[in-house]
N, C-alpha and C positions, 0 to 999 in steps of 0.2 A: 901709196893712192889702190886703193882698194878697187879689185878684180871682179866684175862683172861679168856673168852671163845671161845668153839669154837662152830661153827653156829646150830650140830645137838645140845651142850648141852644149847643154848641160848633157844632154843625150848623146850628144856626140863624144863629148867630153871621155861620158864614166862608160862608153862603148870599149876603150881604147884597151881596157883594165879584160885581165885573164877572168873568162865566164865560166865554170866550171858548170856553167846551166846547160851550154853550151859544149861541153867537151869536158865527155865524161871520163874516157878513159886516162884515169891520172890516178898515181899513188893515195890512199887513203891513209897519210901519214902523217904526222905532226910538221913536217918541212913545207907540206902541198898545203894542207891546212893549218899554220901556226897562230893555233888561239892566243897564245902568250905575245906576239908581236902584237895582234890585233888588238888584244887588252891596254897593252903598251898604246899605241897609237891612238883608244880613245880617251885612256889618263891625262894624255897631251890634249887633247879638245877638253875638257876638263870633267872628264870621269862621267858623261849621262848616262852610263848604262848603272852609274850607281844614282839614278838623281829620280825615278821614280820606284817603288810596289810592282809587281811583275806578275804573269802567269806564263809559266812556256809549256809550249806543247808540243812531243814528239807522236812521229808514230808512221804507219804505213796507211792510212785510209786513214779518212775523216776531220785531218785534223784544220781544214780551215772550216769545214762547217761546225765542227768543237769550237774552236776560233769566234765565229761570229757569232757565235748563239751566247758564249760567255759574256761577247762585250756586249751583246745589246742588253742581256739582264742588266750588268754592271752600268750601262749608257739610261737604262731607265731605273734604275736608283737613285738616279742623280751623279754620279759619278762622271767625272771627264776622261773618257775611256780610250785609250792607245789600240790602234788594231793596227800590228805588224803582219803581213801574211803574204806569200811568194808558190809561183808565178802569179805572172796579171794577165785580166785576160785583152783587156783592148790599152789602156793605158799605163804604165810604169807608176801611175801617182794613188794606182789603186792598191800597192805596198806601203802605203802609209796615209794612215787615218785616223782622224779622231773624230769621234760616235759616227762614227759614216762617215763625215764629209772626210774627201781628200783634198791632202793637201795638197794648196794651189802650184798652179808652175811658176810664180812668183819668187815664193815660198821656195820649193822643189832648185829652181835654179839657183835661189840666193844660197841656198846650203851646199849643191857642188860643188860652186865660187869656194866658198870656205873652207872643202875638204879639200881644191887645186893647192890652193896658196897651203894647209898644211902640208900636203906633200911638198910641196916646192920648199918649202923651209926646209922641211927634214934632207932636201936632195935626193929624193926618192923618184928616180923615172918612174914615168907612166905605166910602166908593162912588169914592172919587179912583182915576182914569183906573187908574193903573201899579203899584198897589196890588192886583192879581187874583186871585182865587179860585186861579187855580191857581201863582203866585207864596206863596201863603202856604202849600198843602201843602207843594209843594217846603219851602219853610223851615219846615214843622213835622217833617218826614221825615229833614232834612238834621242839623238840633238834636237830634232821637233819634237818629239814628248816633254823632253827636256825644258826648254825654250817655251812648248806652250805651258806648262808647269801640268798637265794631266794626271789625277788622282791614282792613278795603276793603266798597263798597259799587257796585253793579252798579244802574245808573241808567238808565233808561227816558228817551227825551230824548220832551217830550211833540208840539209840532208843529213843525215844519221841521227846525232847527239853529243856524241863527245866532245869534237870539234868541229863541232858547228857555231860560226861565229857570232850565233844568239848564248851561247851558252857561258857567254862573259856576264853573263846574267845568275843573283843569288833571288833566284820568285821565291813568291809566297807560296805558290802548288807549283810542282812536277805536274804535267799531265801526260799520261801515255795511250795513245788512241789506238784499235788493232793496229794488231805485228804481221806483216806476211814477210814474204819473198819476195823482194825489190832492192834495183839496184846491189845484185848478188853481186858482179865482180867490183864493186868498191863495198859493201859491207858486210861481205862473207855470206856463205852459199848453206847455211842450216839459220832457221828459226834461233837457235839459242843465241849463233853468233850474231843476229840482225839487233836480236832482242840486248844483247848485249851493248852494239851500240848506243841503242836506244838510251839506255839505261844512261851514259852518262849526264845527262841533263840534272840526275840524283846526285846532290849534294847532302853533307853530314846536316845530321837532323831534318831535314825534306819533310815536307808533308804534301805526299802522291797519292795521284788518283788515278787507277786505271779501268780502260775498258774490260771484255771479255777479250780472254788472250786463252790460246791456246798455252794446254797444261805445261808444255816445255818451257816455256816464254813469260807463263806464271813462276816457275819456280825461279829465273833468273830476276825476276823483279825483287822476288822475295829475298835473297839471296844480297841483294844488290841494298835490300834496302836494313838490313838487317847489318851488311858491312858498315853504316853509314849511318845508322843509325838512327834509320828515321822512318817514318810511321805511312801504308800503304792502304789505302780504303781502298778493296778492287770490287769489281762488277759482278754482281749474284751472290758477294760475296757477304759485302758490309753497302749495300746498296740494292735497290731491284727496282725493277717495273714491268707493268702489262700495258701492249699494247689490246685497246677499246677499240681502235678503229682506223685502218689505212685507207684511204681516197684521194684521189686527183683534185685533192684541198687541202690533202696534207694528212696528220696522222695527231692522233687525239692516244696520251696516255696518264698512267698513274704513274705516279712515282714514291718509294718511299727508300727514304735513307737510314740514320744515325737519330738525326733531329730532328728532319726534315721532312713531311709527309705533305704532298700534292697529288688532289686526283681533279680526272678532264684537264689535264693540260695539252692546249693546240700548237704545231707548230707544224706551220705552213709550210715547209721543206719536202719535197713526195718521196715514199719508197720507207720503206719499217725501218730502214737502217738508222733512218736519220731521230726514229724515237733513238737511239741506242744512243747515238752522236748526243742529245737533247738530256737522256740520262743521265751522262758522264758532264754535262755541261754544269746539270746542277748538284752533281758531286760537288763541285770543284764550288760552286756557290756555297754550297756550305759549308765546305771545310773554312770557306772564307770569313762567315758567319762565323765558324765558331773561333775565329781569328780573332771576331770583331767588328767585322764591317757589318753596317747595314745595309742591310737589304733586304728591304721587304719583300713577304709573296707576291705582292702585289705588280710590283716590280718584275717581278721572275715571270710570272704571267706574262705580262704586256711584252715585255721582252721576248720573251721568244715567237708570243703570236707576232710578233712585227718581223721576226727578223729576213733578211735577205742574203742571199748566195748564188751566184750566177753559173750557170754550167756545171751544175748539178740535180737532171733532171729536170732543168728548165722549160717548163712550155713554152713556146717560140709562136708558134700557131695552134690550129685548133679546126680546120678540116682543106688537107688531112691534117691530123696532129703532126706535127713536128717540135721534139724533144732532145735538148743538147746535156749530155752527161760525159764528165770528165776523167770513164775509167780504163785506167790505168794498168791494174793487176788485177792477177788471177780473179784475186777477194774480190776487190770494187764490181769486177765483170759480176762474180756470182750474181751480188747485193742487183746491182741491176738488171739483170735476168728476171730477179725475186720480182722487182718491182714492177718489170714491165707485163709481166705473164697477169701478175696481181689487180693491176691498176687498168693494165689494155687487154682485156681477157677476150681472144678470139680476134683479133684486128690484126688482118698482112702486115707484117711488118718488113720495112727496107731497110738496111742496113748500111747507113756510111762510116767506114770505121779509116782512120788515120792514125798510124801509130809510131812511137819513138822506135828507133831498134833496138835500142836498150831493154828496151821490156819482153815479156815472157810475149811474143806475139804468136805464139802458135796455142798457148797453153787459153790465153784472152780470146782469140779465134773459136777457139775448139768450145769454148762455154757461151760467145753468142752467136755463133753463125748459126746455127741449130735454130735458132729462134726465127730467122729472117727470111722470108720470100725469093731476096735477092739482097745481095752486100754490091757495095760501090765501092772499092778502094781507093784513097787515093793519100794524100801526101800533103804536111807543110811546110811553113815556108823556115827551113830551121837543120844544117846538115845533120842534125838529130834523127832525124823522119827516116822512116823504115822504108827501103824499096820495093815498090812497088812489086816485084813480080814477085817479090819472098811473102808480102802481103795476098797477092792471088794467089798463088800455091797453096797457103793455109785454110784458105775458105775454099777452093774446090779439093782436098783431104779433107774438108767435112761435106763433101759432096751437095754445096750450092754453088748457083752460077753468078759469076761475079765478072761485075764490070767496072772498067779502070777508068779514073777521071783526073783529070794535072792538077784541079786545085780545091781547095774545099768548096767554092763557089759554082763550080761548075756538078763537082758530085752533087750537092744539094738539089742542083735545077734538074739534072737526071734522076732525082728519087721522087721531087713533089713532079714529075711528068707522067712516070710508069703508077704512084698512087694515085687511088679512091679518095672521094672525102671519107668515110670511117677509116681509113689508112693508117699507118703509124708510122714514123719518118725519125729512124733514129742515129744520129751524128756523136760520135760516140770513140773511144780510143785514146785521149788526153786532149790538157790544157792547152797545148799548145794548136791544136785543131779548133778546140773550142772556139777559144781567144781569135783567133788569124778568121773564122769565120764570122765571127761579130763584128771583129774591125771591116772587115769589108764589107757588110753586108750595112755598116753604117756611113759609109765612104768616106775609113779615115785610113792615115795610112800608117804602120805597124811600128810600134814599138818595142818590138823586145829587142832586147839582149843580140 
């Protein structure tokens, strides 16, 4: 008898499994992140990870934006393009898309039922350690892409790279976005240590594209490429770009690669850092063109001009301005600050801030709080959320007034009430914060694991 599940039952089933997105204090080793066992599990499902070509993207920031840009260009070129990202903002179905169409609730539930049947056949209880929530959602996406016969999939790494479930792929291009100090209790406390984990996606003979990196990170990537006989395209050395305009409508840039040159390319995502992400995405596409993929320049322009990526300098309202941004590292906070100062010069800033406790809370607050007329500290619905008292103390250490709000909706209401028509309300600190706020504003239930 074929097992069937409703969408709600599928969500409840997945919620039974170990979830490292919620529970971060675990050893980062092959016992807990068992790539060999996961690959064997996929083989038992028909090896969907070998059914399609891919682009695999690791890094500390900019992964999702870069993935969205690459996927948008490939779709515009007429390729049936899968996109796998995490975490989601409003619905788990955001993680699994084809040509920016979310997997349907019915297909999602059917694939979860198939995964459940496969686990039961193997006699594996739901809580067995190496069957995790992220592994199962990864398997679900790969099955969906294989069954839907995608031409190519753009896949965002979950955590690190070397031991991440997505690293069962052998990609056409391995992409490394900017590396910063993140998940230091798991990945390491120095940039080279973190870079070595990210560089785990570089396989023998890989074609690698890297964003701008610190010198010590470049050294790690270059050495890994030498060891793996891989080729490395490095930003600023092998491809270049110039930002010619950065406004509230997005950015325009000139791009110059080894064989591809495009002038006056428009990207609607706000902030100069998105122009950098666009340059990396164009270098990825240039590499695919060198491998024989037909990707016309007109499709590249149209793809970037139409790219959508929520929660990254996303304008929600204009009077007052309400901007959502998921800055969760010191480096991404610096990008956010630069963008706000450039795009909203002189506007009084009301900062709504909620963060995960395992982030560099004090470092991020030190970057953002000085911008603000006031800070409203809040927390999202997750065991990872930072304690309000710690957040408030970090703000007060920067000499800024702080108010506490028990949830994101209350925090936004306080900020709106205090803001004048030309003021700026910026909600930031975590994708989980942005996701909960967007979900609540739409009156929807939380689908977070």
